[in-house]
C-alpha positions, 0 to 999 in steps of 0.5 A, spaced: 450 758 891 457 755 893 458 756 900 464 757 905 467 750 907 467 748 914 474 750 917 474 745 923 470 737 924 464 739 927 465 738 934 472 740 934 474 747 937 482 747 934 483 750 927 484 747 921 491 744 920 490 746 912 497 742 911 496 736 915 497 729 911 496 723 913 498 715 911 492 713 907 492 706 904 489 704 897 483 700 897 482 698 890 485 701 883 480 701 878 481 702 870 476 708 868 480 709 861 485 707 857 488 713 861 485 714 867 484 710 873 480 712 880 483 710 887 479 708 893 483 711 900 481 707 906 480 712 912 482 709 918 476 710 924 480 715 928 481 719 922 475 720 919 474 726 923 479 730 919 476 727 912 469 730 912 469 734 906 464 737 902 462 736 895 466 738 890 473 739 894 479 735 892 485 732 896 493 733 895 497 726 894 505 727 896 510 722 895 518 723 894 521 725 888 528 725 886 535 728 891 529 729 896 524 733 892 516 732 893 512 732 888 505 734 890 498 733 885 491 735 887 485 730 885 478 732 886 474 727 890 468 724 886 465 720 891 459 723 895 460 727 901 458 725 907 453 728 912 457 734 915 454 732 922 456 724 922 463 721 923 466 722 916 468 717 910 470 710 911 473 711 904 474 716 899 475 716 891 479 721 886 479 720 879 487 720 876 488 722 869 494 720 865 498 727 863 504 726 858 509 727 862 506 727 869 510 725 874 504 723 879 499 721 875 504 716 871 506 714 878 498 712 879 498 708 873 504 704 873 505 703 880 500 705 884 497 698 887 492 696 892 495 695 899 500 701 898 499 707 902 499 714 900 501 721 903 494 725 903 492 731 905 486 733 909 481 736 903 481 742 901 477 747 896 472 752 895 469 749 889 462 747 893 455 746 894 452 744 901 446 741 899 442 743 906 444 750 904 441 750 897 434 754 897 427 750 896 427 747 889 433 749 887 436 747 880 443 747 879 447 746 872 455 745 871 459 745 864 465 740 864 471 737 860 474 731 861 476 729 868 472 735 870 467 731 871 471 729 878 468 733 882 461 735 879 459 728 880 460 729 888 456 735 887 450 732 883 450 725 887 450 729 894 445 735 892 440 729 888 440 724 894 440 730 900 434 734 897 428 731 893 426 738 891 433 739 887 434 739 880 441 738 877 443 739 869 450 736 866 453 738 860 459 734 858 464 734 853 469 729 851 473 726 846 470 720 845 466 715 849 471 711 850 475 716 853 470 718 858 471 718 866 466 715 870 461 713 865 457 708 869 457 713 875 454 718 871 448 713 868 447 710 874 445 718 877 440 718 870 437 711 872 436 714 879 433 720 878 431 721 872 426 727 872 430 730 877 438 729 873 439 732 865 444 729 862 447 732 855 453 730 852 457 732 847 464 728 843 469 732 840 472 726 835 467 721 835 460 721 832 454 718 836 448 715 834 443 719 838 444 726 841 448 732 839 453 733 833 460 732 835 464 737 836 467 742 842 463 746 847 465 752 845 463 759 846 459 760 840 456 754 841 454 754 849 451 761 847 446 757 842 445 750 846 444 753 853 438 756 852 435 750 849 436 746 855 434 750 861 432 757 862 440 759 864 438 765 868 433 762 872 439 756 875 441 757 881 448 755 881 453 754 874 459 749 876 464 750 871 471 745 871 476 742 866 481 746 862 483 753 862 480 754 855 473 750 856 472 754 862 474 760 860 468 760 854 463 757 858 464 763 863 463 768 857 458 764 854 453 764 860 455 772 862 453 774 855 447 770 856 445 775 863 447 770 868 450 774 874 457 773 876 455 771 882 452 764 880 458 762 877 463 758 880 469 755 876 475 750 877 480 750 872 484 742 871 489 745 867 493 751 864 498 750 858 504 753 859 504 753 867 511 755 868 515 752 873 516 756 880 523 759 880 526 758 888 530 764 890 538 763 891 539 761 898 544 767 898 540 772 895 539 778 898 532 779 903 527 784 901 522 786 907 519 780 911 512 776 912 508 775 918 504 769 916 499 766 921 498 758 920 494 753 924 493 758 930 500 760 930 504 766 927 511 767 925 515 773 922 521 771 917 525 775 911 523 774 904 528 773 899 529 778 892 524 774 887 521 769 892 514 767 893 510 769 900 509 762 900 516 759 899 519 764 905 513 762 909 516 754 907 523 755 909 521 756 916 514 752 916 514 746 912 507 745 914 504 751 909 499 748 905 500 748 897 500 743 892 501 746 884 505 752 885 502 754 879 496 758 881 491 753 879 489 748 884 487 754 890 491 750 896 495 755 898 490 761 898 491 766 904 488 773 906 492 779 906 491 782 913 496 788 911 501 791 907 501 790 899 502 784 895 503 782 887 500 776 884 503 774 877 497 768 876 491 766 878 485 761 876 484 758 882 480 765 885 473 767 885 473 775 883 469 777 890 475 772 894 480 778 890 476 783 891 475 781 899 483 781 899 485 774 898 491 772 894 494 765 892 501 765 896 504 761 891 504 767 886 504 773 890 510 778 892 511 783 896 511 789 894 511 793 901 517 792 906 512 788 911 506 784 909 502 780 913 498 774 911 493 769 914 492 763 912 486 760 917 481 765 914 
């Protein structure tokens, strides 16, 4: 099953600095497909403990935008995770797919070169698997679409290397072979672990010489396909990653096949129609107060009418963690200590998290006059 991620490097007693950025050097830019690249980031020895990560976590990259604005985007780490009790990674690799009109992805494809420096937030995210905590003879599976392979590549590689008794089944959907990210890396996993790594590839716009017929991985297709591949309800944990439609359909298919909700973990990379956040006017009247705990320090500040809790905190704590501000990445996850909030959108938190009292600060608005949230939980 997915497990909580350590909130501070091993051996450290200080709280995690969730929104901390460091300048890392780009060691390599590798072309994966026509519309995707992999960036390898060198991590200096003194920062390696900061960048210890669990398989499946992501990095937020930052650059300056027009008129002093910031552009932040989150990209999953595709390289295997280092040992949790080790010194930390000497390098990190992320995959970036070009998005039409995407400010950062266009920058990554056209401008970033080896030797450049990027602002990189410390790893975050709970779409993770701890190989050490996996039960004996664990059998995991993933359903991914497009760039959704990125975190799952790290998860599968880390698990199979650390646990000789574990198995992993990967069902991936792509448009064509030419558009498939990390084709060689996945093939290498199949060659290295032929008896423990099962790979099923479905192309939506291209017929394969062997394998399954072309077509999308719809709910109906998955409901028929999955039982033919593996004992669906006996799988230790399912990881769903990719566009919203694929993840939603896969989750419904698994539910129809009798898979318990607690065994399904999902991360959405793209949601059509994500609304741009509308900042509250500087002269807007205040409506209540928010108390926020972040990196061991607390403060209380007014909340303007129409303002999200995240934006209210950011006006006073620029280090508050966030990336997409669209309710997708989960970087701004916080626990509601007291008060009541309304969350507009949620494509990042699982049901057990919201039931436990966690919210996305970027999508949360105060309902009661006083609200207290904790980013450190």
